[in-house]
VMD Tcl script that draws the C-alpha trace (Angstrom):
set ca {
  {-26.99 -11.01 27.85}
  {-25.09 -7.90 26.79}
  {-23.75 -7.43 30.31}
  {-22.85 -11.12 30.41}
  {-20.86 -10.83 27.17}
  {-19.07 -7.76 28.49}
  {-18.13 -9.48 31.77}
  {-17.05 -12.60 29.87}
  {-14.82 -10.49 27.65}
  {-13.18 -8.85 30.69}
  {-12.01 -12.19 32.10}
  {-11.29 -13.83 28.73}
  {-7.80 -14.69 27.50}
  {-8.93 -12.97 24.28}
  {-9.84 -9.74 26.03}
  {-8.00 -7.62 23.44}
  {-9.92 -9.22 20.56}
  {-13.23 -8.79 22.42}
  {-12.44 -5.10 22.81}
  {-11.35 -4.72 19.19}
  {-14.64 -6.20 17.95}
  {-16.51 -3.91 20.35}
  {-14.61 -0.85 19.07}
  {-15.22 -1.66 15.41}
  {-18.71 -3.16 15.40}
  {-20.25 -1.78 18.58}
  {-20.91 -4.94 20.56}
  {-19.14 -7.59 22.59}
  {-19.27 -10.93 20.73}
  {-20.88 -13.90 22.39}
  {-18.75 -16.57 20.66}
  {-15.24 -15.17 20.33}
  {-14.06 -18.40 18.66}
  {-15.99 -17.43 15.53}
  {-14.05 -14.18 15.29}
  {-10.71 -15.83 15.93}
  {-11.50 -18.17 13.03}
  {-12.71 -15.28 10.85}
  {-9.36 -13.58 11.31}
  {-7.27 -16.69 10.58}
  {-5.74 -16.37 7.13}
  {-5.34 -19.54 5.06}
  {-1.56 -19.25 5.49}
  {-2.15 -19.98 9.19}
  {-4.42 -22.96 8.52}
  {-4.71 -25.59 11.24}
  {-5.75 -29.13 10.38}
  {-7.90 -31.13 12.76}
  {-9.80 -34.43 12.64}
  {-10.37 -35.85 9.13}
  {-8.20 -33.16 7.59}
  {-10.67 -30.32 8.28}
  {-8.89 -27.05 7.50}
  {-9.38 -24.34 10.11}
  {-9.10 -20.93 8.44}
  {-11.48 -18.14 7.45}
  {-12.41 -19.35 3.96}
  {-15.75 -20.94 4.92}
  {-16.77 -17.88 6.95}
  {-15.66 -15.67 4.05}
  {-18.02 -17.61 1.76}
  {-20.90 -17.14 4.19}
  {-20.12 -13.48 4.88}
  {-19.90 -12.70 1.17}
  {-23.45 -13.98 0.69}
  {-24.79 -12.11 3.73}
  {-23.06 -8.86 2.77}
  {-24.28 -9.09 -0.81}
  {-27.87 -9.68 0.34}
  {-27.79 -6.78 2.81}
  {-26.30 -4.37 0.27}
  {-28.78 -5.48 -2.41}
  {-31.70 -4.94 -0.01}
  {-30.32 -1.56 1.09}
  {-29.90 -0.33 -2.51}
  {-33.27 -1.72 -3.62}
  {-35.00 0.38 -0.95}
  {-32.71 3.41 -1.32}
  {-33.26 3.66 -5.09}
  {-36.83 2.46 -5.75}
  {-36.93 3.78 -9.32}
  {-33.53 2.64 -10.64}
  {-33.11 -0.39 -12.88}
  {-31.32 -3.68 -12.27}
  {-28.17 -2.61 -14.09}
  {-27.76 0.45 -11.87}
  {-28.36 -1.57 -8.70}
  {-25.87 -4.24 -9.79}
  {-23.24 -1.61 -10.55}
  {-23.77 0.13 -7.21}
  {-23.53 -3.14 -5.32}
  {-20.29 -3.94 -7.16}
  {-18.81 -0.61 -6.08}
  {-19.56 -1.31 -2.42}
  {-18.57 -4.98 -2.22}
  {-15.64 -4.92 -4.67}
  {-12.43 -6.44 -3.38}
  {-10.61 -3.08 -3.60}
  {-13.40 -1.38 -1.64}
  {-13.45 -4.04 1.09}
  {-9.66 -4.07 1.33}
  {-9.67 -0.32 1.96}
  {-12.51 -0.69 4.45}
  {-10.64 -3.40 6.36}
  {-7.59 -1.13 6.64}
  {-9.76 1.78 7.78}
  {-11.36 -0.40 10.47}
  {-8.02 -1.84 11.51}
  {-9.03 -5.43 10.75}
  {-5.90 -5.99 8.67}
  {-3.84 -5.67 11.88}
  {-5.89 -8.39 13.59}
  {-5.40 -11.08 10.94}
  {-3.48 -14.18 12.04}
  {-1.06 -15.30 9.34}
  {1.54 -18.02 8.94}
  {5.05 -17.22 7.78}
  {5.90 -13.68 6.74}
  {3.06 -11.24 7.33}
  {3.61 -9.39 4.05}
  {2.84 -12.59 2.15}
  {-0.78 -12.82 3.26}
  {-2.02 -11.49 -0.09}
  {-3.57 -8.30 -1.37}
  {-7.14 -9.43 -0.70}
  {-6.59 -10.66 2.87}
  {-8.24 -7.60 4.43}
  {-11.38 -7.79 2.33}
  {-11.56 -11.56 2.81}
  {-11.28 -11.12 6.57}
  {-14.02 -8.48 6.61}
  {-16.40 -10.85 4.81}
  {-15.43 -13.64 7.20}
  {-16.17 -11.37 10.18}
  {-19.59 -10.61 8.67}
  {-20.15 -14.37 8.58}
  {-19.08 -14.60 12.21}
  {-21.46 -11.81 13.26}
  {-24.30 -13.54 11.42}
  {-23.65 -16.84 13.23}
  {-23.20 -15.03 16.54}
  {-26.24 -12.74 16.42}
  {-28.47 -13.63 13.46}
  {-29.42 -11.97 10.19}
  {-31.47 -9.01 11.43}
  {-28.78 -7.90 13.89}
  {-26.15 -8.24 11.15}
  {-28.27 -6.32 8.65}
  {-28.77 -3.38 11.01}
  {-25.10 -3.36 12.00}
  {-23.89 -3.33 8.39}
  {-26.26 -0.53 7.41}
  {-25.83 1.66 10.50}
  {-22.14 1.14 11.31}
  {-20.63 0.29 7.93}
  {-22.59 1.50 4.89}
  {-23.96 4.73 6.36}
  {-20.67 5.60 8.06}
  {-17.99 4.49 5.61}
  {-19.63 4.83 2.18}
  {-20.81 8.03 0.49}
  {-23.57 6.44 -1.57}
  {-24.38 9.61 -3.50}
  {-20.73 9.99 -4.48}
  {-20.67 6.38 -5.62}
  {-23.59 7.12 -7.94}
  {-21.45 9.72 -9.70}
  {-18.21 7.75 -9.64}
  {-17.08 6.20 -12.89}
  {-15.20 2.91 -12.88}
  {-13.57 1.63 -16.04}
  {-14.87 -1.62 -17.52}
  {-11.40 -3.11 -17.18}
  {-11.41 -2.33 -13.45}
  {-14.81 -3.95 -13.11}
  {-13.65 -7.13 -14.83}
  {-10.48 -7.25 -12.73}
  {-12.49 -6.79 -9.51}
  {-14.87 -9.56 -10.54}
  {-12.02 -11.94 -11.34}
  {-10.31 -11.26 -8.00}
  {-13.51 -11.72 -6.03}
  {-14.52 -14.91 -7.82}
  {-10.96 -16.32 -7.76}
  {-10.58 -16.50 -11.57}
  {-7.37 -16.09 -13.54}
  {-7.81 -13.10 -15.88}
  {-5.64 -11.74 -18.65}
  {-5.89 -9.31 -21.56}
  {-3.75 -10.76 -24.33}
  {-2.75 -9.66 -27.83}
  {-3.75 -12.60 -30.02}
  {-3.11 -11.06 -33.43}
  {-3.06 -8.08 -35.74}
  {-5.08 -7.15 -38.79}
  {-4.90 -4.66 -41.65}
  {-2.08 -3.16 -43.68}
  {1.11 -1.63 -42.30}
  {-0.32 1.88 -41.96}
  {-3.79 0.63 -41.03}
  {-2.77 -1.99 -38.48}
  {-5.12 -2.98 -35.67}
  {-4.37 -5.02 -32.57}
  {-6.68 -7.89 -31.63}
  {-7.02 -8.29 -27.85}
  {-8.71 -11.18 -26.08}
  {-10.11 -11.16 -22.54}
  {-9.27 -14.58 -21.15}
  {-10.76 -16.15 -18.02}
  {-9.04 -19.26 -16.72}
  {-7.30 -19.65 -20.07}
  {-10.47 -19.38 -22.19}
  {-11.41 -16.44 -24.42}
  {-14.69 -14.85 -23.36}
  {-14.48 -11.75 -25.59}
  {-12.22 -10.10 -28.13}
  {-11.96 -6.74 -29.87}
  {-9.60 -4.81 -32.12}
  {-8.39 -1.23 -32.30}
  {-5.48 0.81 -33.64}
  {-3.84 0.83 -30.20}
  {-3.46 -1.90 -27.58}
  {-4.97 0.41 -24.95}
  {-7.98 1.13 -27.15}
  {-8.52 -2.57 -27.90}
  {-8.29 -3.41 -24.19}
  {-10.93 -0.81 -23.41}
  {-13.28 -2.25 -26.01}
  {-12.76 -5.88 -25.05}
  {-13.15 -5.08 -21.33}
  {-16.56 -3.54 -21.99}
  {-17.60 -6.63 -23.99}
  {-16.31 -8.94 -21.27}
  {-18.13 -7.02 -18.53}
  {-21.44 -7.23 -20.38}
  {-20.95 -10.98 -20.82}
  {-20.15 -11.39 -17.13}
  {-23.25 -9.43 -16.11}
  {-25.44 -11.48 -18.44}
  {-24.14 -14.74 -16.95}
  {-24.31 -13.79 -13.29}
  {-27.65 -15.54 -13.09}
  {-26.01 -18.66 -14.54}
  {-22.66 -18.98 -12.70}
  {-22.11 -22.57 -13.82}
  {-21.88 -21.33 -17.39}
  {-19.13 -18.90 -16.48}
  {-17.26 -21.54 -14.60}
  {-17.32 -23.71 -17.68}
}
mol new
graphics top color blue
foreach p $ca { graphics top sphere $p radius 0.5 }
foreach p [lrange $ca 0 end-1] q [lrange $ca 1 end] { graphics top cylinder $p $q radius 0.2 }
display resetview
């Protein structure tokens, strides 16, 4: 089968893409159409029968779930004595949109993305989205166990310094921003009022998701209030991750 895929790739019109997938992920894909779709940005959407939109968004959805499961399993076994909060934070560091965008650039996936219109308008998260979509394509092409081993051996162990991530501090505001980007929510930190006397004035900042206040805090500086409200918002987000419908309103 492996030899067959290699020979097929040699005579394929998509020979360059076959070779790119081989260089990045270590194997020749069986169904190259999955990878072509995974690398099709929504700006290059094609519509077919019944208005079906051909782009990488469905594969991104699937790949996100597969990647999250693999990383969760990897961390659960790597850190058998750490609590849920630690594991959740570590997973967020690995699968954050910023992290996956950087990974996609490092792997060269960003150069393989098919876009419509001007290439620089594909969006800041296009690389990370494409990586997740490719994970979905690998899963459909080769199955879960193959995908799990590939992600651990060729991605996590090679491109992530897990011990360094343990020590790395990420601000609560960064965490909330990453969550909002990944989950496609509109997020803002807004001054909604002030309190106290002239020389004892405090700013009241609200963290708003899709136009609704999820947390608020006050401090003598806007920066300080943002820091406090971001921490509150992050704790609320973590507490509701097991009930996503609540967060969605």
